[in-house]
C-alpha positions as CSV (number, residue, x, y, z in Angstrom):
1,M,-36.9,49.2,-40.3
2,S,-38.5,52.5,-39.4
3,S,-36.0,55.3,-38.9
4,G,-38.2,57.2,-36.4
5,V,-37.0,55.8,-33.1
6,T,-33.5,55.1,-31.9
7,A,-31.5,54.7,-28.7
8,S,-29.7,57.6,-27.0
9,P,-25.9,57.9,-27.4
10,D,-25.2,57.0,-23.8
11,Q,-26.7,53.6,-24.3
12,V,-24.3,52.5,-27.0
13,S,-20.5,52.0,-27.1
14,L,-18.0,49.2,-27.4
15,G,-19.3,48.6,-23.9
16,V,-22.3,47.0,-25.7
17,L,-19.9,44.2,-26.8
18,M,-18.5,44.0,-23.3
19,A,-21.9,43.8,-21.8
20,A,-23.1,41.1,-24.2
21,V,-19.9,39.1,-24.2
22,D,-18.7,38.7,-20.6
23,R,-15.0,38.0,-20.0
24,D,-15.9,34.8,-18.2
25,V,-17.5,33.5,-21.4
26,I,-14.4,34.3,-23.3
27,D,-12.1,32.6,-20.7
28,A,-14.3,29.5,-20.8
29,A,-14.1,29.4,-24.6
30,V,-10.3,29.9,-24.6
31,A,-9.9,27.1,-22.0
32,A,-12.2,24.8,-23.9
33,C,-10.2,25.3,-27.1
34,G,-6.8,25.0,-25.4
35,V,-5.4,28.4,-26.4
36,G,-4.9,30.0,-23.0
37,A,-2.9,33.1,-22.6
38,K,0.9,32.9,-22.4
39,R,3.5,35.5,-21.5
40,S,4.7,35.4,-25.0
41,D,1.4,36.8,-26.2
42,G,2.5,40.2,-25.0
43,K,-0.1,42.9,-25.5
44,L,-2.5,40.6,-27.3
45,P,-3.6,37.7,-25.1
46,P,-6.7,35.7,-26.3
47,H,-9.4,37.7,-24.5
48,V,-8.1,40.9,-26.1
49,V,-7.9,39.3,-29.5
50,V,-11.6,38.3,-29.1
51,Y,-12.7,41.8,-28.4
52,L,-10.5,43.2,-31.0
53,T,-11.8,40.8,-33.6
54,M,-15.4,41.9,-32.8
55,A,-14.2,45.5,-33.2
56,L,-12.8,44.7,-36.6
57,C,-16.4,43.6,-37.5
58,L,-17.8,46.8,-36.1
59,F,-15.4,48.9,-38.3
60,P,-15.2,47.0,-41.6
61,D,-13.9,50.0,-43.5
62,D,-10.8,50.5,-41.3
63,D,-7.5,48.6,-41.3
64,Y,-6.3,46.6,-38.3
65,E,-4.2,49.4,-36.7
66,E,-6.9,52.0,-37.1
67,V,-9.4,49.8,-35.4
68,A,-7.0,49.0,-32.6
69,T,-6.4,52.7,-32.2
70,K,-10.1,53.5,-32.1
71,V,-11.0,51.1,-29.3
72,T,-7.9,51.6,-27.2
73,G,-6.7,55.2,-27.9
74,S,-8.1,57.0,-24.8
75,L,-8.2,54.2,-22.2
76,S,-5.4,55.7,-20.2
77,R,-7.8,58.4,-18.9
78,F,-10.0,55.6,-17.5
79,G,-7.0,54.2,-15.6
80,C,-7.3,50.8,-17.2
81,W,-4.6,51.0,-19.9
82,N,-0.8,51.5,-19.7
83,A,-0.1,54.9,-21.4
84,S,3.2,53.5,-22.7
85,W,1.4,50.7,-24.6
86,T,1.5,51.1,-28.3
87,V,-1.0,50.0,-30.9
88,P,0.0,46.6,-32.3
89,T,0.8,46.3,-36.0
90,A,-1.4,44.7,-38.5
91,S,1.0,41.8,-38.7
92,G,1.0,41.4,-34.9
93,I,-2.8,41.4,-34.9
94,T,-2.9,38.7,-37.6
95,Q,-0.4,36.5,-35.8
96,A,-2.5,36.9,-32.6
97,R,-5.7,35.9,-34.5
98,K,-3.9,32.9,-35.8
99,R,-2.9,31.8,-32.3
100,V,-6.6,32.1,-31.2
101,G,-7.7,29.9,-34.1
102,R,-11.1,29.2,-35.7
103,T,-13.1,27.7,-32.8
104,V,-12.8,30.2,-29.9
105,M,-15.2,32.7,-31.5
106,A,-17.7,30.0,-32.2
107,E,-17.6,28.9,-28.6
108,V,-18.0,32.6,-27.5
109,F,-21.0,33.0,-29.7
110,D,-22.6,29.8,-28.3
111,G,-21.8,31.0,-24.8
112,V,-23.7,34.3,-25.3
113,A,-26.4,33.7,-27.9
114,G,-29.3,33.0,-25.6
115,V,-33.0,33.8,-25.8
116,V,-33.6,37.6,-26.2
117,A,-37.3,37.9,-26.6
118,T,-39.3,38.2,-23.3
119,S,-43.0,38.1,-22.7
120,D,-43.0,41.9,-23.2
121,T,-41.4,41.8,-26.6
122,R,-43.8,42.8,-29.3
123,G,-44.1,40.7,-32.4
124,A,-42.2,37.8,-30.9
125,W,-44.9,35.4,-30.1
126,L,-47.8,33.2,-31.4
127,R,-49.7,32.5,-28.2
128,R,-47.3,30.4,-26.1
129,W,-44.6,29.9,-28.8
130,R,-41.7,32.2,-29.4
131,L,-41.3,32.6,-33.2
132,L,-38.1,31.6,-34.9
133,A,-37.1,31.4,-38.5
134,I,-34.3,29.6,-40.4
135,D,-32.6,30.9,-43.4
136,G,-29.2,31.0,-45.2
137,F,-26.9,33.5,-46.8
138,E,-23.5,33.6,-48.5
139,V,-20.3,35.4,-47.5
140,D,-17.8,36.7,-50.1
141,L,-14.2,35.9,-49.0
142,P,-10.7,37.1,-50.2
143,D,-9.7,35.2,-53.3
144,T,-6.7,33.2,-51.8
145,P,-5.7,29.7,-52.6
146,A,-6.5,28.6,-49.1
147,N,-10.0,30.1,-49.0
148,A,-10.7,28.7,-52.5
149,T,-9.7,25.2,-51.4
150,E,-11.8,25.2,-48.3
151,F,-14.9,27.1,-49.3
152,G,-15.0,27.0,-53.1
153,Y,-16.9,29.2,-55.5
154,A,-20.4,29.6,-56.8
155,G,-20.8,28.3,-60.3
156,S,-18.0,27.2,-62.6
157,G,-16.1,28.1,-65.7
158,R,-17.0,31.5,-67.1
159,H,-19.9,31.7,-64.7
160,R,-17.8,31.1,-61.6
161,S,-18.2,33.7,-58.8
162,A,-15.4,36.3,-58.5
163,Y,-14.7,35.3,-54.9
164,P,-14.8,32.1,-52.8
165,K,-18.0,31.9,-50.7
166,A,-18.9,30.5,-47.3
167,R,-22.4,29.5,-46.6
168,V,-24.1,30.3,-43.4
169,V,-27.5,28.9,-42.2
170,A,-28.9,30.4,-39.0
171,L,-31.8,30.3,-36.5
172,A,-33.1,33.7,-35.6
173,E,-35.8,35.1,-33.3
174,C,-38.4,36.8,-35.5
175,G,-39.3,39.4,-32.9
176,T,-35.8,40.6,-32.1
177,H,-33.8,39.5,-35.3
178,A,-31.2,38.0,-32.9
179,F,-29.4,35.0,-34.3
180,L,-29.4,32.2,-31.8
181,A,-27.5,29.5,-33.6
182,A,-25.7,29.0,-36.9
183,E,-23.8,26.6,-39.0
184,V,-20.9,27.6,-41.3
185,G,-19.7,25.6,-44.3
186,P,-18.3,25.6,-47.8
187,Y,-20.5,26.9,-50.6
188,A,-20.9,23.4,-51.9
189,V,-22.7,22.3,-48.7
190,G,-26.4,23.0,-49.2
191,E,-28.7,24.9,-46.9
192,Q,-30.6,21.7,-46.0
193,T,-27.5,19.9,-44.9
194,L,-26.4,22.8,-42.6
195,A,-30.0,23.3,-41.3
196,Q,-30.2,19.6,-40.4
197,R,-27.4,20.3,-37.8
198,L,-29.5,23.1,-36.3
199,Y,-32.8,21.4,-35.8
200,P,-31.8,19.5,-32.7
201,R,-31.2,22.8,-30.9
202,L,-34.9,23.7,-31.0
203,R,-37.0,23.8,-27.8
204,G,-40.5,23.0,-26.9
205,D,-41.6,26.6,-26.4
206,E,-40.5,27.7,-29.9
207,L,-42.3,27.7,-33.2
208,L,-40.0,27.4,-36.2
209,T,-41.0,28.9,-39.5
210,A,-39.3,27.9,-42.7
211,D,-39.6,28.4,-46.5
212,R,-40.3,25.5,-48.8
213,N,-36.7,24.9,-49.8
214,F,-36.0,23.7,-46.3
215,Y,-38.6,20.9,-46.4
216,S,-37.7,17.3,-46.5
217,W,-39.0,14.3,-44.5
218,A,-35.7,14.1,-42.6
219,A,-35.8,17.8,-41.8
220,W,-39.4,17.7,-40.5
221,D,-38.8,14.5,-38.6
222,T,-35.7,15.9,-36.9
223,A,-37.2,19.2,-36.0
224,A,-40.5,17.7,-34.8
225,A,-38.7,15.3,-32.5
226,T,-37.5,18.3,-30.4
227,G,-41.1,19.1,-29.4
228,A,-41.0,22.5,-31.0
229,A,-44.0,23.6,-33.1
230,L,-43.3,23.8,-36.9
231,L,-44.8,26.0,-39.5
232,W,-43.2,25.5,-42.9
233,R,-44.3,26.2,-46.5
234,A,-44.9,23.1,-48.5
235,P,-43.0,22.5,-51.7
236,T,-45.3,22.5,-54.7
237,Q,-44.6,18.8,-55.6
238,L,-45.6,17.4,-52.2
239,N,-48.5,15.0,-52.3
240,L,-50.9,16.0,-49.4
241,P,-53.8,13.5,-49.1
242,V,-56.8,14.9,-47.1
243,V,-57.3,13.0,-43.9
244,A,-59.9,15.2,-42.3
245,V,-61.3,18.7,-43.0
246,L,-61.5,20.9,-39.8
247,P,-64.3,23.3,-39.1
248,D,-62.0,26.3,-39.7
249,G,-61.3,25.2,-43.3
250,T,-57.9,23.8,-42.7
251,Y,-57.3,20.1,-43.1
252,L,-55.2,17.3,-41.7
253,T,-52.8,15.3,-43.8
254,V,-49.9,12.8,-43.3
255,L,-46.3,13.2,-44.3
256,I,-45.1,9.7,-45.0
257,N,-41.4,8.7,-44.7
258,P,-40.1,8.0,-48.2
259,K,-38.5,4.8,-46.8
260,V,-41.9,3.3,-46.4
261,R,-42.2,1.1,-49.4
262,G,-45.3,-0.3,-51.0
263,A,-48.6,1.3,-51.8
264,G,-50.3,-1.1,-49.4
265,R,-48.4,0.1,-46.4
266,R,-49.0,3.7,-47.3
267,R,-52.7,3.1,-47.6
268,Q,-52.7,1.5,-44.2
269,I,-51.0,4.5,-42.7
270,L,-53.5,6.8,-44.4
271,A,-56.4,4.7,-43.2
272,A,-55.1,4.7,-39.6
273,A,-54.9,8.5,-39.7
274,E,-58.4,8.9,-41.1
275,A,-59.7,6.6,-38.3
276,G,-57.9,8.8,-35.6
277,H,-55.5,6.1,-34.7
278,D,-51.9,6.8,-33.7
279,I,-49.3,6.5,-36.4
280,H,-45.7,5.6,-35.7
281,P,-43.5,8.7,-36.0
282,D,-40.8,6.7,-37.8
283,E,-43.3,6.2,-40.6
284,A,-45.4,9.3,-40.8
285,H,-46.4,12.6,-39.2
286,L,-49.9,14.0,-38.9
287,V,-49.9,17.7,-39.8
288,R,-52.4,20.5,-40.4
289,V,-52.5,22.3,-43.8
290,V,-53.4,26.0,-44.1
291,E,-54.0,27.3,-47.7
292,Y,-54.5,30.9,-48.7
293,D,-53.9,33.2,-51.7
294,V,-51.6,36.1,-51.8
295,P,-52.9,38.5,-54.5
296,D,-50.4,40.0,-56.9
297,R,-49.6,43.7,-56.7
298,E,-50.8,44.5,-60.2
299,G,-54.1,42.7,-59.7
300,N,-53.8,40.7,-62.9
301,G,-54.6,37.4,-61.3
302,T,-51.1,36.0,-61.0
303,G,-51.1,35.8,-57.2
304,D,-49.5,33.0,-55.2
305,L,-51.1,30.1,-53.5
306,I,-49.4,29.6,-50.1
307,V,-49.6,26.1,-48.6
308,L,-48.4,25.8,-45.0
309,L,-47.7,22.7,-43.0
310,S,-48.0,22.9,-39.2
311,S,-47.5,20.5,-36.4
312,I,-50.2,22.4,-34.5
313,T,-53.0,20.0,-35.4
314,D,-55.4,21.2,-32.7
315,S,-57.4,24.1,-34.3
316,T,-58.2,25.6,-30.9
317,Q,-54.5,26.2,-30.3
318,A,-54.0,28.5,-33.3
319,R,-56.4,29.9,-35.8
320,P,-55.6,29.8,-39.6
321,D,-55.2,33.6,-39.7
322,E,-52.8,33.4,-36.8
323,L,-50.7,30.8,-38.5
324,A,-50.7,32.8,-41.8
325,A,-49.5,35.9,-39.9
326,A,-46.9,33.9,-38.0
327,Y,-45.5,32.4,-41.2
328,H,-45.0,35.9,-42.7
329,E,-43.0,36.8,-39.6
330,R,-40.4,34.5,-41.2
331,W,-39.4,37.5,-43.3
332,E,-38.0,39.1,-40.2
333,E,-34.9,36.9,-40.7
334,E,-34.5,38.5,-44.1
335,T,-34.3,41.7,-42.2
336,A,-31.6,40.2,-39.9
337,D,-29.7,39.0,-42.9
338,D,-29.8,42.5,-44.4
339,Q,-28.6,44.0,-41.1
340,L,-25.6,41.8,-41.2
341,T,-24.7,42.1,-44.9
342,T,-25.9,45.6,-45.8
343,H,-25.4,47.6,-42.6
344,L,-22.9,45.9,-40.4
345,R,-20.7,44.5,-43.1
346,G,-21.5,46.9,-45.9
347,P,-23.0,46.1,-49.4
348,G,-20.6,44.3,-51.7
349,K,-17.8,44.0,-49.1
350,I,-15.7,40.9,-48.8
351,F,-14.3,39.7,-45.5
352,R,-10.8,40.5,-44.3
353,S,-9.5,37.0,-43.6
354,R,-7.2,35.4,-46.1
355,L,-7.0,32.1,-44.3
356,P,-9.8,29.6,-43.5
357,D,-9.3,29.6,-39.8
358,L,-9.5,33.3,-39.7
359,V,-12.6,33.3,-41.9
360,H,-14.4,31.1,-39.4
361,Q,-13.2,33.4,-36.6
362,E,-14.4,36.5,-38.4
363,I,-17.9,35.0,-39.3
364,W,-18.5,34.1,-35.6
365,A,-17.3,37.5,-34.4
366,W,-19.6,39.2,-37.0
367,L,-22.6,37.2,-35.7
368,T,-21.7,38.0,-32.1
369,V,-21.6,41.7,-32.8
370,H,-25.0,41.5,-34.5
371,Y,-26.3,39.6,-31.5
372,A,-25.0,42.3,-29.1
373,L,-26.7,45.0,-31.1
374,S,-30.0,43.0,-31.3
375,V,-30.0,42.7,-27.5
376,L,-29.6,46.4,-27.1
377,I,-32.4,47.2,-29.6
378,A,-34.7,44.7,-28.0
379,R,-34.2,46.1,-24.5
380,A,-34.6,49.7,-25.7
381,A,-37.8,48.7,-27.5
382,E,-39.2,47.0,-24.4
383,A,-38.4,50.0,-22.2
384,A,-40.4,52.2,-24.7
385,D,-43.1,49.6,-25.2
386,L,-42.3,49.4,-28.9
387,D,-41.9,46.6,-31.4
388,P,-38.1,46.2,-32.0
389,D,-38.8,46.9,-35.7
390,R,-39.5,50.5,-34.8
391,I,-35.9,51.1,-33.6
392,S,-33.5,51.9,-36.4
393,Y,-30.7,49.4,-36.7
394,S,-28.6,51.7,-38.8
395,R,-28.9,54.5,-36.3
396,V,-27.9,52.3,-33.4
397,L,-25.0,51.0,-35.4
398,R,-23.8,54.5,-36.2
399,L,-24.1,55.5,-32.5
400,T,-22.2,52.4,-31.5
401,R,-19.4,53.2,-33.9
402,R,-19.3,56.9,-33.0
403,T,-19.0,56.2,-29.3
404,A,-16.7,53.2,-29.4
405,T,-13.4,55.0,-29.2
406,G,-11.8,54.6,-25.8
407,T,-14.6,52.7,-24.2
408,A,-13.3,49.2,-24.2
409,G,-13.0,47.7,-20.7
410,F,-10.2,45.2,-21.1
411,S,-6.5,45.4,-20.4
412,P,-3.8,43.8,-22.6
413,S,-1.6,43.0,-19.6
414,R,-4.2,40.9,-17.6
415,L,-3.3,37.2,-17.8
416,D,-5.3,35.9,-14.9
């Protein structure tokens, strides 16, 4: 991201989290998961634990008690905190997190992670479609027996990773970098498996971009069934027969279900497509292919051939150059991943949580904090008529951390 533009200090605080994560959303998540507040919870009822867990993600370098001190230390002057209240111990915070469990933060994320890009958001659209990308990343976890059992390691033997790893696959808006949905699983569960659980969440006004490792017949079929537009890079081994060449130089092909057996039936499907007849979606999909070269930086002729598959078969709805440009917006999710792992979490850092339930809780809190900051950046960019890429994520994060002390708006004694 460019470091030339940022938000002003009065725009950012822990109040960013309060604004993005309404108390009603938390209460609904707590109720849905059956972990409602009890008198025995004392100073750490569930809604406080949720905000505190997000604060732990905002301050990954600080221990539990320091984070609790930072976000509650001066609340008494706002009249919303009992001056006699003492900061809970690390053990007390851990026990409170255990009471909340693994699912509440996932429910909270689902409750807040709505569409961020508007018609005024620069770089977020291809004509009528809001651009999304899907990608995956790994999370290093504390090397405890429980985490190792649930999440596993990368590699084996002498080549085994130093820490257990969780795998996350997420859908993100290209224009705002906001994660809209995610799936979390053990390292052994592949990206395609987790992605398959996300495709049904697509909408008809969205265009999903994906790299070639996400392609399979089942993946395309599931995603296409939602009505969303698709723009995926084709794997190199995919057979793409030419059905018709379009005036703009792109061509139509068919993706045939591997379950369709027999060369005769496959020839029938291809002939039907060539004749312009409908083909049954259980057997095949008609798609448009865009091919272009990306030259190498050194100019020695080792450039890359990009082959894109798109469900937008009508060439009047999107030109080839528009589709090529939209596909390269997919790299914006790489930026979102970097914001999470390099800036918000810190390079090379492992998570705090030594138990699987708390790992899940921490991952969802981490995604929620990133979402809140993405919303802030998107709104600031719109107000200044800028692309959100022009606003420095690292500066907004620094300002948020700097101004977080004493700005939380929740009380540990409220049980209603």
